PyMOL Python script that loads the backbone (N, CA, C, O; Angstrom):
from pymol import cmd

cmd.read_pdbstr("""\
ATOM      1  N   UNK A   1     -19.828 -19.267  -2.477  1.00  0.00           N
ATOM      2  CA  UNK A   1     -19.120 -17.988  -2.231  1.00  0.00           C
ATOM      3  C   UNK A   1     -17.939 -17.916  -3.325  1.00  0.00           C
ATOM      4  O   UNK A   1     -17.257 -18.902  -3.602  1.00  0.00           O
ATOM      5  N   UNK A   2     -17.795 -16.862  -3.822  1.00  0.00           N
ATOM      6  CA  UNK A   2     -16.706 -16.460  -4.860  1.00  0.00           C
ATOM      7  C   UNK A   2     -15.672 -15.637  -4.031  1.00  0.00           C
ATOM      8  O   UNK A   2     -15.950 -14.800  -3.172  1.00  0.00           O
ATOM      9  N   UNK A   3     -14.363 -16.043  -4.462  1.00  0.00           N
ATOM     10  CA  UNK A   3     -13.218 -15.302  -3.782  1.00  0.00           C
ATOM     11  C   UNK A   3     -12.405 -14.546  -4.906  1.00  0.00           C
ATOM     12  O   UNK A   3     -12.099 -15.087  -5.968  1.00  0.00           O
ATOM     13  N   UNK A   4     -12.126 -13.419  -4.618  1.00  0.00           N
ATOM     14  CA  UNK A   4     -11.333 -12.423  -5.289  1.00  0.00           C
ATOM     15  C   UNK A   4     -10.382 -11.638  -4.649  1.00  0.00           C
ATOM     16  O   UNK A   4     -10.521 -11.180  -3.515  1.00  0.00           O
ATOM     17  N   UNK A   5      -9.272 -11.457  -5.478  1.00  0.00           N
ATOM     18  CA  UNK A   5      -8.174 -10.576  -4.873  1.00  0.00           C
ATOM     19  C   UNK A   5      -8.401  -9.148  -5.644  1.00  0.00           C
ATOM     20  O   UNK A   5      -8.513  -8.967  -6.856  1.00  0.00           O
ATOM     21  N   UNK A   6      -8.432  -8.248  -4.650  1.00  0.00           N
ATOM     22  CA  UNK A   6      -8.628  -6.931  -5.119  1.00  0.00           C
ATOM     23  C   UNK A   6      -7.282  -6.082  -5.649  1.00  0.00           C
ATOM     24  O   UNK A   6      -6.259  -6.089  -4.964  1.00  0.00           O
ATOM     25  N   UNK A   7      -7.338  -5.511  -6.636  1.00  0.00           N
ATOM     26  CA  UNK A   7      -6.339  -4.851  -7.302  1.00  0.00           C
ATOM     27  C   UNK A   7      -6.326  -3.396  -7.011  1.00  0.00           C
ATOM     28  O   UNK A   7      -5.314  -2.744  -7.266  1.00  0.00           O
ATOM     29  N   UNK A   8      -7.402  -2.830  -6.483  1.00  0.00           N
ATOM     30  CA  UNK A   8      -7.567  -1.504  -6.051  1.00  0.00           C
ATOM     31  C   UNK A   8      -8.346  -1.317  -4.946  1.00  0.00           C
ATOM     32  O   UNK A   8      -9.157  -2.191  -4.640  1.00  0.00           O
ATOM     33  N   UNK A   9      -8.221  -0.200  -4.218  1.00  0.00           N
ATOM     34  CA  UNK A   9      -9.142  -0.085  -2.945  1.00  0.00           C
ATOM     35  C   UNK A   9     -10.464  -0.034  -3.400  1.00  0.00           C
ATOM     36  O   UNK A   9     -10.785   0.579  -4.418  1.00  0.00           O
ATOM     37  N   UNK A  10     -11.396  -0.771  -2.551  1.00  0.00           N
ATOM     38  CA  UNK A  10     -12.710  -0.976  -2.793  1.00  0.00           C
ATOM     39  C   UNK A  10     -13.668  -0.975  -1.596  1.00  0.00           C
ATOM     40  O   UNK A  10     -13.276  -1.476  -0.542  1.00  0.00           O
ATOM     41  N   UNK A  11     -14.877  -0.456  -1.684  1.00  0.00           N
ATOM     42  CA  UNK A  11     -15.847  -0.403  -0.740  1.00  0.00           C
ATOM     43  C   UNK A  11     -16.775  -1.583  -1.091  1.00  0.00           C
ATOM     44  O   UNK A  11     -17.457  -1.543  -2.116  1.00  0.00           O
ATOM     45  N   UNK A  12     -16.805  -2.564  -0.304  1.00  0.00           N
ATOM     46  CA  UNK A  12     -17.674  -3.762  -0.580  1.00  0.00           C
ATOM     47  C   UNK A  12     -18.252  -4.160   0.788  1.00  0.00           C
ATOM     48  O   UNK A  12     -17.554  -4.288   1.794  1.00  0.00           O
ATOM     49  N   UNK A  13     -19.655  -4.356   0.745  1.00  0.00           N
ATOM     50  CA  UNK A  13     -20.355  -4.799   1.852  1.00  0.00           C
ATOM     51  C   UNK A  13     -20.082  -3.937   3.145  1.00  0.00           C
ATOM     52  O   UNK A  13     -19.811  -4.503   4.204  1.00  0.00           O
ATOM     53  N   UNK A  14     -20.145  -2.755   3.063  1.00  0.00           N
ATOM     54  CA  UNK A  14     -19.848  -1.627   4.137  1.00  0.00           C
ATOM     55  C   UNK A  14     -18.442  -1.781   4.715  1.00  0.00           C
ATOM     56  O   UNK A  14     -18.323  -1.479   5.902  1.00  0.00           O
ATOM     57  N   UNK A  15     -17.451  -2.168   4.114  1.00  0.00           N
ATOM     58  CA  UNK A  15     -16.068  -2.185   4.356  1.00  0.00           C
ATOM     59  C   UNK A  15     -15.210  -1.713   3.470  1.00  0.00           C
ATOM     60  O   UNK A  15     -15.499  -1.949   2.297  1.00  0.00           O
ATOM     61  N   UNK A  16     -14.097  -1.030   3.705  1.00  0.00           N
ATOM     62  CA  UNK A  16     -13.003  -0.584   2.802  1.00  0.00           C
ATOM     63  C   UNK A  16     -12.032  -1.663   2.797  1.00  0.00           C
ATOM     64  O   UNK A  16     -11.580  -2.076   3.865  1.00  0.00           O
ATOM     65  N   UNK A  17     -11.622  -2.226   1.520  1.00  0.00           N
ATOM     66  CA  UNK A  17     -10.561  -3.132   1.399  1.00  0.00           C
ATOM     67  C   UNK A  17      -9.543  -2.402   0.710  1.00  0.00           C
ATOM     68  O   UNK A  17      -9.833  -1.453  -0.018  1.00  0.00           O
ATOM     69  N   UNK A  18      -8.182  -2.847   0.924  1.00  0.00           N
ATOM     70  CA  UNK A  18      -7.049  -2.396   0.332  1.00  0.00           C
ATOM     71  C   UNK A  18      -6.690  -3.324  -0.853  1.00  0.00           C
ATOM     72  O   UNK A  18      -7.108  -4.470  -1.023  1.00  0.00           O
ATOM     73  N   UNK A  19      -5.820  -2.611  -1.662  1.00  0.00           N
ATOM     74  CA  UNK A  19      -5.388  -3.439  -2.848  1.00  0.00           C
ATOM     75  C   UNK A  19      -4.557  -4.716  -2.228  1.00  0.00           C
ATOM     76  O   UNK A  19      -3.772  -4.550  -1.294  1.00  0.00           O
ATOM     77  N   UNK A  20      -4.787  -5.976  -2.809  1.00  0.00           N
ATOM     78  CA  UNK A  20      -4.022  -7.153  -2.335  1.00  0.00           C
ATOM     79  C   UNK A  20      -5.031  -7.952  -1.260  1.00  0.00           C
ATOM     80  O   UNK A  20      -4.826  -9.116  -0.915  1.00  0.00           O
ATOM     81  N   UNK A  21      -5.872  -7.342  -0.906  1.00  0.00           N
ATOM     82  CA  UNK A  21      -6.715  -8.164  -0.007  1.00  0.00           C
ATOM     83  C   UNK A  21      -7.563  -9.001  -0.593  1.00  0.00           C
ATOM     84  O   UNK A  21      -7.847  -8.708  -1.754  1.00  0.00           O
ATOM     85  N   UNK A  22      -8.159 -10.159  -0.051  1.00  0.00           N
ATOM     86  CA  UNK A  22      -8.995 -11.120  -0.650  1.00  0.00           C
ATOM     87  C   UNK A  22     -10.498 -10.876   0.007  1.00  0.00           C
ATOM     88  O   UNK A  22     -10.690 -10.701   1.211  1.00  0.00           O
ATOM     89  N   UNK A  23     -11.433 -10.896  -0.921  1.00  0.00           N
ATOM     90  CA  UNK A  23     -12.788 -10.633  -0.523  1.00  0.00           C
ATOM     91  C   UNK A  23     -13.690 -11.807  -1.019  1.00  0.00           C
ATOM     92  O   UNK A  23     -13.581 -12.176  -2.188  1.00  0.00           O
ATOM     93  N   UNK A  24     -14.501 -12.356  -0.244  1.00  0.00           N
ATOM     94  CA  UNK A  24     -15.535 -13.344  -0.493  1.00  0.00           C
ATOM     95  C   UNK A  24     -16.762 -12.817  -0.508  1.00  0.00           C
ATOM     96  O   UNK A  24     -17.168 -12.157   0.449  1.00  0.00           O
ATOM     97  N   UNK A  25     -17.517 -13.047  -1.616  1.00  0.00           N
ATOM     98  CA  UNK A  25     -18.898 -12.579  -1.883  1.00  0.00           C
ATOM     99  C   UNK A  25     -19.616 -13.561  -2.365  1.00  0.00           C
ATOM    100  O   UNK A  25     -19.087 -14.652  -2.580  1.00  0.00           O
ATOM    101  N   UNK A  26     -20.984 -13.331  -2.622  1.00  0.00           N
ATOM    102  CA  UNK A  26     -21.877 -14.390  -3.173  1.00  0.00           C
ATOM    103  C   UNK A  26     -21.700 -14.515  -4.438  1.00  0.00           C
ATOM    104  O   UNK A  26     -21.332 -13.599  -5.173  1.00  0.00           O
ATOM    105  N   UNK A  27     -21.967 -15.749  -4.815  1.00  0.00           N
ATOM    106  CA  UNK A  27     -21.638 -16.278  -6.266  1.00  0.00           C
ATOM    107  C   UNK A  27     -22.244 -15.414  -7.414  1.00  0.00           C
ATOM    108  O   UNK A  27     -21.691 -15.342  -8.511  1.00  0.00           O
ATOM    109  N   UNK A  28     -23.385 -14.771  -7.122  1.00  0.00           N
ATOM    110  CA  UNK A  28     -24.085 -14.017  -8.135  1.00  0.00           C
ATOM    111  C   UNK A  28     -23.726 -12.527  -8.220  1.00  0.00           C
ATOM    112  O   UNK A  28     -24.296 -11.785  -9.020  1.00  0.00           O
ATOM    113  N   UNK A  29     -22.660 -12.056  -7.282  1.00  0.00           N
ATOM    114  CA  UNK A  29     -22.111 -10.708  -7.391  1.00  0.00           C
ATOM    115  C   UNK A  29     -21.410 -10.674  -8.705  1.00  0.00           C
ATOM    116  O   UNK A  29     -20.656 -11.559  -9.111  1.00  0.00           O
ATOM    117  N   UNK A  30     -21.711  -9.612  -9.315  1.00  0.00           N
ATOM    118  CA  UNK A  30     -20.844  -9.222 -10.717  1.00  0.00           C
ATOM    119  C   UNK A  30     -19.772  -8.508 -10.305  1.00  0.00           C
ATOM    120  O   UNK A  30     -19.903  -7.447  -9.696  1.00  0.00           O
ATOM    121  N   UNK A  31     -18.415  -9.125 -10.656  1.00  0.00           N
ATOM    122  CA  UNK A  31     -17.190  -8.576 -10.372  1.00  0.00           C
ATOM    123  C   UNK A  31     -16.823  -7.508 -11.167  1.00  0.00           C
ATOM    124  O   UNK A  31     -17.100  -7.536 -12.366  1.00  0.00           O
ATOM    125  N   UNK A  32     -16.174  -6.462 -10.620  1.00  0.00           N
ATOM    126  CA  UNK A  32     -15.571  -5.440 -11.384  1.00  0.00           C
ATOM    127  C   UNK A  32     -14.175  -5.655 -11.896  1.00  0.00           C
ATOM    128  O   UNK A  32     -13.526  -6.633 -11.526  1.00  0.00           O
ATOM    129  N   UNK A  33     -13.680  -4.738 -12.764  1.00  0.00           N
ATOM    130  CA  UNK A  33     -12.196  -4.931 -13.213  1.00  0.00           C
ATOM    131  C   UNK A  33     -11.111  -4.889 -12.303  1.00  0.00           C
ATOM    132  O   UNK A  33      -9.981  -5.255 -12.627  1.00  0.00           O
ATOM    133  N   UNK A  34     -11.399  -4.463 -11.188  1.00  0.00           N
ATOM    134  CA  UNK A  34     -10.404  -4.450 -10.045  1.00  0.00           C
ATOM    135  C   UNK A  34     -10.516  -5.681  -9.212  1.00  0.00           C
ATOM    136  O   UNK A  34      -9.843  -5.742  -8.183  1.00  0.00           O
ATOM    137  N   UNK A  35     -11.279  -6.644  -9.542  1.00  0.00           N
ATOM    138  CA  UNK A  35     -11.349  -7.921  -8.845  1.00  0.00           C
ATOM    139  C   UNK A  35     -10.844  -9.089  -9.526  1.00  0.00           C
ATOM    140  O   UNK A  35     -11.528  -9.476 -10.473  1.00  0.00           O
ATOM    141  N   UNK A  36      -9.772  -9.751  -9.243  1.00  0.00           N
ATOM    142  CA  UNK A  36      -9.092 -10.898  -9.873  1.00  0.00           C
ATOM    143  C   UNK A  36      -9.646 -12.297  -9.306  1.00  0.00           C
ATOM    144  O   UNK A  36      -9.376 -12.653  -8.158  1.00  0.00           O
ATOM    145  N   UNK A  37     -10.327 -12.963 -10.054  1.00  0.00           N
ATOM    146  CA  UNK A  37     -11.051 -14.101  -9.547  1.00  0.00           C
ATOM    147  C   UNK A  37      -9.922 -15.232  -9.121  1.00  0.00           C
ATOM    148  O   UNK A  37      -8.960 -15.450  -9.857  1.00  0.00           O
ATOM    149  N   UNK A  38     -10.105 -15.890  -7.947  1.00  0.00           N
ATOM    150  CA  UNK A  38      -9.453 -16.613  -7.322  1.00  0.00           C
ATOM    151  C   UNK A  38      -9.734 -18.125  -7.370  1.00  0.00           C
ATOM    152  O   UNK A  38      -8.822 -18.934  -7.543  1.00  0.00           O
ATOM    153  N   UNK A  39     -11.083 -18.503  -7.204  1.00  0.00           N
ATOM    154  CA  UNK A  39     -11.602 -19.716  -7.236  1.00  0.00           C
ATOM    155  C   UNK A  39     -12.531 -20.142  -8.257  1.00  0.00           C
ATOM    156  O   UNK A  39     -12.860 -19.236  -9.023  1.00  0.00           O
ATOM    157  N   UNK A  40     -13.024 -21.235  -8.467  1.00  0.00           N
ATOM    158  CA  UNK A  40     -13.781 -21.658  -9.461  1.00  0.00           C
ATOM    159  C   UNK A  40     -15.316 -20.900  -9.690  1.00  0.00           C
ATOM    160  O   UNK A  40     -15.839 -20.697 -10.786  1.00  0.00           O
ATOM    161  N   UNK A  41     -15.777 -20.608  -8.595  1.00  0.00           N
ATOM    162  CA  UNK A  41     -16.970 -19.774  -8.584  1.00  0.00           C
ATOM    163  C   UNK A  41     -16.711 -18.462  -9.185  1.00  0.00           C
ATOM    164  O   UNK A  41     -17.493 -18.023 -10.029  1.00  0.00           O
ATOM    165  N   UNK A  42     -15.608 -17.759  -8.793  1.00  0.00           N
ATOM    166  CA  UNK A  42     -15.328 -16.449  -9.173  1.00  0.00           C
ATOM    167  C   UNK A  42     -14.880 -16.472 -10.694  1.00  0.00           C
ATOM    168  O   UNK A  42     -15.195 -15.543 -11.436  1.00  0.00           O
ATOM    169  N   UNK A  43     -14.140 -17.552 -11.142  1.00  0.00           N
ATOM    170  CA  UNK A  43     -13.818 -17.663 -12.485  1.00  0.00           C
ATOM    171  C   UNK A  43     -14.944 -17.848 -13.391  1.00  0.00           C
ATOM    172  O   UNK A  43     -14.966 -17.292 -14.489  1.00  0.00           O
ATOM    173  N   UNK A  44     -15.901 -18.624 -12.967  1.00  0.00           N
ATOM    174  CA  UNK A  44     -17.147 -18.790 -13.716  1.00  0.00           C
ATOM    175  C   UNK A  44     -17.766 -17.552 -13.908  1.00  0.00           C
ATOM    176  O   UNK A  44     -17.998 -17.130 -15.041  1.00  0.00           O
ATOM    177  N   UNK A  45     -18.077 -16.884 -12.808  1.00  0.00           N
ATOM    178  CA  UNK A  45     -18.844 -15.685 -12.978  1.00  0.00           C
ATOM    179  C   UNK A  45     -18.005 -14.514 -13.841  1.00  0.00           C
ATOM    180  O   UNK A  45     -18.621 -13.780 -14.613  1.00  0.00           O
ATOM    181  N   UNK A  46     -16.736 -14.409 -13.678  1.00  0.00           N
ATOM    182  CA  UNK A  46     -15.898 -13.691 -14.494  1.00  0.00           C
ATOM    183  C   UNK A  46     -16.070 -13.961 -15.994  1.00  0.00           C
ATOM    184  O   UNK A  46     -16.112 -13.017 -16.784  1.00  0.00           O
ATOM    185  N   UNK A  47     -16.164 -15.149 -16.372  1.00  0.00           N
ATOM    186  CA  UNK A  47     -16.330 -15.618 -17.732  1.00  0.00           C
ATOM    187  C   UNK A  47     -17.693 -15.306 -18.333  1.00  0.00           C
ATOM    188  O   UNK A  47     -17.884 -14.991 -19.507  1.00  0.00           O
ATOM    189  N   UNK A  48     -18.744 -15.449 -17.255  1.00  0.00           N
ATOM    190  CA  UNK A  48     -20.093 -15.165 -17.799  1.00  0.00           C
ATOM    191  C   UNK A  48     -20.241 -13.684 -18.156  1.00  0.00           C
ATOM    192  O   UNK A  48     -20.835 -13.354 -19.183  1.00  0.00           O
ATOM    193  N   UNK A  49     -19.697 -12.775 -17.304  1.00  0.00           N
ATOM    194  CA  UNK A  49     -19.882 -11.356 -17.513  1.00  0.00           C
ATOM    195  C   UNK A  49     -18.832 -10.757 -18.447  1.00  0.00           C
ATOM    196  O   UNK A  49     -18.891  -9.558 -18.722  1.00  0.00           O
ATOM    197  N   UNK A  50     -17.793 -11.609 -18.990  1.00  0.00           N
ATOM    198  CA  UNK A  50     -16.844 -11.131 -19.877  1.00  0.00           C
ATOM    199  C   UNK A  50     -15.957 -10.111 -19.200  1.00  0.00           C
ATOM    200  O   UNK A  50     -15.667  -9.062 -19.776  1.00  0.00           O
ATOM    201  N   UNK A  51     -15.481 -10.427 -17.873  1.00  0.00           N
ATOM    202  CA  UNK A  51     -14.643  -9.606 -17.164  1.00  0.00           C
ATOM    203  C   UNK A  51     -13.144  -9.595 -17.746  1.00  0.00           C
ATOM    204  O   UNK A  51     -12.580 -10.627 -18.108  1.00  0.00           O
ATOM    205  N   UNK A  52     -12.595  -8.399 -17.794  1.00  0.00           N
ATOM    206  CA  UNK A  52     -11.385  -8.390 -18.247  1.00  0.00           C
ATOM    207  C   UNK A  52     -10.702  -7.633 -17.000  1.00  0.00           C
ATOM    208  O   UNK A  52     -11.063  -6.516 -16.631  1.00  0.00           O
ATOM    209  N   UNK A  53      -9.726  -8.341 -16.428  1.00  0.00           N
ATOM    210  CA  UNK A  53      -9.127  -7.808 -15.118  1.00  0.00           C
ATOM    211  C   UNK A  53      -7.997  -6.834 -15.426  1.00  0.00           C
ATOM    212  O   UNK A  53      -7.198  -6.994 -16.349  1.00  0.00           O
ATOM    213  N   UNK A  54      -7.998  -5.898 -14.644  1.00  0.00           N
ATOM    214  CA  UNK A  54      -6.856  -4.772 -14.758  1.00  0.00           C
ATOM    215  C   UNK A  54      -7.466  -3.519 -14.801  1.00  0.00           C
ATOM    216  O   UNK A  54      -8.688  -3.386 -14.865  1.00  0.00           O
ATOM    217  N   UNK A  55      -6.617  -2.532 -14.767  1.00  0.00           N
ATOM    218  CA  UNK A  55      -7.038  -1.025 -14.737  1.00  0.00           C
ATOM    219  C   UNK A  55      -7.569  -0.799 -16.167  1.00  0.00           C
ATOM    220  O   UNK A  55      -7.047  -1.328 -17.148  1.00  0.00           O
ATOM    221  N   UNK A  56      -8.649   0.025 -16.225  1.00  0.00           N
ATOM    222  CA  UNK A  56      -9.381   0.390 -17.511  1.00  0.00           C
ATOM    223  C   UNK A  56      -8.357   1.507 -18.103  1.00  0.00           C
ATOM    224  O   UNK A  56      -7.704   2.244 -17.364  1.00  0.00           O
ATOM    225  N   UNK A  57      -8.294   1.546 -19.496  1.00  0.00           N
ATOM    226  CA  UNK A  57      -7.481   2.518 -20.059  1.00  0.00           C
ATOM    227  C   UNK A  57      -8.024   3.996 -20.006  1.00  0.00           C
ATOM    228  O   UNK A  57      -9.213   4.145 -20.290  1.00  0.00           O
ATOM    229  N   UNK A  58      -7.386   4.942 -19.719  1.00  0.00           N
ATOM    230  CA  UNK A  58      -7.885   6.298 -19.505  1.00  0.00           C
ATOM    231  C   UNK A  58      -8.016   7.041 -20.928  1.00  0.00           C
ATOM    232  O   UNK A  58      -7.047   7.567 -21.476  1.00  0.00           O
ATOM    233  N   UNK A  59      -9.282   7.029 -21.453  1.00  0.00           N
ATOM    234  CA  UNK A  59      -9.300   7.765 -22.786  1.00  0.00           C
ATOM    235  C   UNK A  59      -8.751   9.150 -22.853  1.00  0.00           C
ATOM    236  O   UNK A  59      -8.291   9.535 -23.928  1.00  0.00           O
ATOM    237  N   UNK A  60      -8.752   9.952 -21.794  1.00  0.00           N
ATOM    238  CA  UNK A  60      -8.050  11.230 -21.825  1.00  0.00           C
ATOM    239  C   UNK A  60      -6.679  11.118 -22.120  1.00  0.00           C
ATOM    240  O   UNK A  60      -6.152  11.764 -23.025  1.00  0.00           O
ATOM    241  N   UNK A  61      -5.982  10.199 -21.281  1.00  0.00           N
ATOM    242  CA  UNK A  61      -4.602   9.940 -21.642  1.00  0.00           C
ATOM    243  C   UNK A  61      -4.231   9.594 -23.163  1.00  0.00           C
ATOM    244  O   UNK A  61      -3.271  10.103 -23.742  1.00  0.00           O
ATOM    245  N   UNK A  62      -5.128   8.646 -23.751  1.00  0.00           N
ATOM    246  CA  UNK A  62      -4.899   8.433 -25.069  1.00  0.00           C
ATOM    247  C   UNK A  62      -5.286   9.632 -25.980  1.00  0.00           C
ATOM    248  O   UNK A  62      -4.724   9.746 -27.069  1.00  0.00           O
ATOM    249  N   UNK A  63      -6.063  10.376 -25.650  1.00  0.00           N
ATOM    250  CA  UNK A  63      -6.304  11.665 -26.522  1.00  0.00           C
ATOM    251  C   UNK A  63      -5.110  12.492 -26.440  1.00  0.00           C
ATOM    252  O   UNK A  63      -4.512  12.881 -27.443  1.00  0.00           O
ATOM    253  N   UNK A  64      -4.733  12.786 -25.146  1.00  0.00           N
ATOM    254  CA  UNK A  64      -3.661  13.819 -25.118  1.00  0.00           C
ATOM    255  C   UNK A  64      -2.313  13.294 -25.696  1.00  0.00           C
ATOM    256  O   UNK A  64      -1.551  14.065 -26.280  1.00  0.00           O
ATOM    257  N   UNK A  65      -2.026  11.968 -25.527  1.00  0.00           N
ATOM    258  CA  UNK A  65      -0.956  11.408 -26.189  1.00  0.00           C
ATOM    259  C   UNK A  65      -0.982  11.632 -27.670  1.00  0.00           C
ATOM    260  O   UNK A  65      -0.018  12.104 -28.273  1.00  0.00           O
ATOM    261  N   UNK A  66      -2.119  11.278 -28.250  1.00  0.00           N
ATOM    262  CA  UNK A  66      -2.194  11.412 -29.679  1.00  0.00           C
ATOM    263  C   UNK A  66      -1.938  12.925 -30.139  1.00  0.00           C
ATOM    264  O   UNK A  66      -1.134  13.234 -31.019  1.00  0.00           O
ATOM    265  N   UNK A  67      -2.743  13.832 -29.411  1.00  0.00           N
ATOM    266  CA  UNK A  67      -2.712  15.156 -29.871  1.00  0.00           C
ATOM    267  C   UNK A  67      -1.198  15.741 -29.517  1.00  0.00           C
ATOM    268  O   UNK A  67      -0.692  16.635 -30.195  1.00  0.00           O
ATOM    269  N   UNK A  68      -0.576  15.174 -28.451  1.00  0.00           N
ATOM    270  CA  UNK A  68       0.921  15.810 -28.146  1.00  0.00           C
ATOM    271  C   UNK A  68       1.783  15.506 -29.227  1.00  0.00           C
ATOM    272  O   UNK A  68       2.659  16.305 -29.556  1.00  0.00           O
ATOM    273  N   UNK A  69       1.597  14.280 -29.889  1.00  0.00           N
ATOM    274  CA  UNK A  69       2.387  13.803 -31.106  1.00  0.00           C
ATOM    275  C   UNK A  69       2.168  14.673 -32.384  1.00  0.00           C
ATOM    276  O   UNK A  69       3.031  14.750 -33.259  1.00  0.00           O
ATOM    277  N   UNK A  70       1.072  15.270 -32.442  1.00  0.00           N
ATOM    278  CA  UNK A  70       0.723  16.140 -33.771  1.00  0.00           C
ATOM    279  C   UNK A  70       0.715  17.554 -33.507  1.00  0.00           C
ATOM    280  O   UNK A  70       0.593  18.317 -34.465  1.00  0.00           O
ATOM    281  N   UNK A  71       0.821  17.979 -32.419  1.00  0.00           N
ATOM    282  CA  UNK A  71       0.837  19.556 -32.260  1.00  0.00           C
ATOM    283  C   UNK A  71       2.127  20.258 -33.031  1.00  0.00           C
ATOM    284  O   UNK A  71       3.304  20.031 -32.752  1.00  0.00           O
ATOM    285  N   UNK A  72       1.706  21.054 -33.944  1.00  0.00           N
ATOM    286  CA  UNK A  72       2.836  21.800 -34.525  1.00  0.00           C
ATOM    287  C   UNK A  72       3.244  21.061 -35.909  1.00  0.00           C
ATOM    288  O   UNK A  72       3.985  21.634 -36.708  1.00  0.00           O
ATOM    289  N   UNK A  73       2.736  19.778 -36.156  1.00  0.00           N
ATOM    290  CA  UNK A  73       2.972  19.124 -37.341  1.00  0.00           C
ATOM    291  C   UNK A  73       2.249  19.756 -38.542  1.00  0.00           C
ATOM    292  O   UNK A  73       1.174  20.343 -38.418  1.00  0.00           O
ATOM    293  N   UNK A  74       2.836  19.620 -39.602  1.00  0.00           N
ATOM    294  CA  UNK A  74       2.177  20.061 -40.897  1.00  0.00           C
ATOM    295  C   UNK A  74       1.018  18.967 -41.217  1.00  0.00           C
ATOM    296  O   UNK A  74       1.185  17.778 -40.946  1.00  0.00           O
ATOM    297  N   UNK A  75      -0.034  19.409 -41.748  1.00  0.00           N
ATOM    298  CA  UNK A  75      -1.221  18.426 -41.920  1.00  0.00           C
ATOM    299  C   UNK A  75      -0.684  17.178 -42.751  1.00  0.00           C
ATOM    300  O   UNK A  75      -1.011  16.047 -42.392  1.00  0.00           O
ATOM    301  N   UNK A  76       0.115  17.368 -43.826  1.00  0.00           N
ATOM    302  CA  UNK A  76       0.567  16.177 -44.577  1.00  0.00           C
ATOM    303  C   UNK A  76       1.365  15.190 -43.644  1.00  0.00           C
ATOM    304  O   UNK A  76       1.315  13.979 -43.858  1.00  0.00           O
ATOM    305  N   UNK A  77       2.026  15.664 -42.712  1.00  0.00           N
ATOM    306  CA  UNK A  77       2.682  14.766 -41.783  1.00  0.00           C
ATOM    307  C   UNK A  77       1.838  14.120 -40.858  1.00  0.00           C
ATOM    308  O   UNK A  77       2.134  12.995 -40.456  1.00  0.00           O
ATOM    309  N   UNK A  78       0.770  14.730 -40.454  1.00  0.00           N
ATOM    310  CA  UNK A  78      -0.095  14.083 -39.540  1.00  0.00           C
ATOM    311  C   UNK A  78      -0.825  12.887 -40.161  1.00  0.00           C
ATOM    312  O   UNK A  78      -1.015  11.835 -39.552  1.00  0.00           O
ATOM    313  N   UNK A  79      -1.227  13.129 -41.437  1.00  0.00           N
ATOM    314  CA  UNK A  79      -1.771  12.078 -42.176  1.00  0.00           C
ATOM    315  C   UNK A  79      -0.901  10.888 -42.249  1.00  0.00           C
ATOM    316  O   UNK A  79      -1.340   9.759 -42.031  1.00  0.00           O
ATOM    317  N   UNK A  80       0.305  11.126 -42.548  1.00  0.00           N
ATOM    318  CA  UNK A  80       1.310  10.036 -42.849  1.00  0.00           C
ATOM    319  C   UNK A  80       1.877   9.409 -41.624  1.00  0.00           C
ATOM    320  O   UNK A  80       2.554   8.382 -41.670  1.00  0.00           O
ATOM    321  N   UNK A  81       1.549  10.133 -40.376  1.00  0.00           N
ATOM    322  CA  UNK A  81       1.936   9.433 -39.171  1.00  0.00           C
ATOM    323  C   UNK A  81       3.243  10.063 -38.577  1.00  0.00           C
ATOM    324  O   UNK A  81       3.784   9.578 -37.584  1.00  0.00           O
ATOM    325  N   UNK A  82       3.701  11.107 -39.197  1.00  0.00           N
ATOM    326  CA  UNK A  82       5.065  11.722 -38.723  1.00  0.00           C
ATOM    327  C   UNK A  82       4.498  12.624 -37.621  1.00  0.00           C
ATOM    328  O   UNK A  82       3.395  13.169 -37.605  1.00  0.00           O
ATOM    329  N   UNK A  83       5.502  12.673 -36.676  1.00  0.00           N
ATOM    330  CA  UNK A  83       5.221  13.731 -35.553  1.00  0.00           C
ATOM    331  C   UNK A  83       5.830  15.178 -35.893  1.00  0.00           C
ATOM    332  O   UNK A  83       6.474  15.383 -36.922  1.00  0.00           O
ATOM    333  N   UNK A  84       5.588  16.065 -35.022  1.00  0.00           N
ATOM    334  CA  UNK A  84       6.046  17.342 -35.258  1.00  0.00           C
ATOM    335  C   UNK A  84       7.543  17.445 -35.186  1.00  0.00           C
ATOM    336  O   UNK A  84       8.107  18.362 -35.783  1.00  0.00           O
ATOM    337  N   UNK A  85       8.145  16.659 -34.571  1.00  0.00           N
ATOM    338  CA  UNK A  85       9.677  16.658 -34.436  1.00  0.00           C
ATOM    339  C   UNK A  85      10.264  15.818 -35.580  1.00  0.00           C
ATOM    340  O   UNK A  85      11.486  15.688 -35.638  1.00  0.00           O
ATOM    341  N   UNK A  86       9.482  15.250 -36.475  1.00  0.00           N
ATOM    342  CA  UNK A  86      10.160  14.550 -37.674  1.00  0.00           C
ATOM    343  C   UNK A  86      10.401  15.496 -38.716  1.00  0.00           C
ATOM    344  O   UNK A  86      10.937  15.136 -39.764  1.00  0.00           O
TER     345      UNK A  86
END
""", "prot")
cmd.dss("prot")
cmd.show_as("cartoon", "prot")
cmd.util.cbc("prot")
cmd.orient("prot")
């Protein structure tokens, strides 16, 4: 059995777990990015599936941050990396 600490609220095996709780699952369960491996079995599975632990980046936030920096900027400034306030 593999043991993981949950980083987010999760529904596993017909139960809701809160962040910080520990869950034990079968060794062949593929962990999600919200599951931090705690024992050898969990670490082995995480390595096999290329698990990156932690919250996933939000592509919408990345797009909005990029657009917010360039709104109102002259085209030549956008190409050079200068923001609208520069």
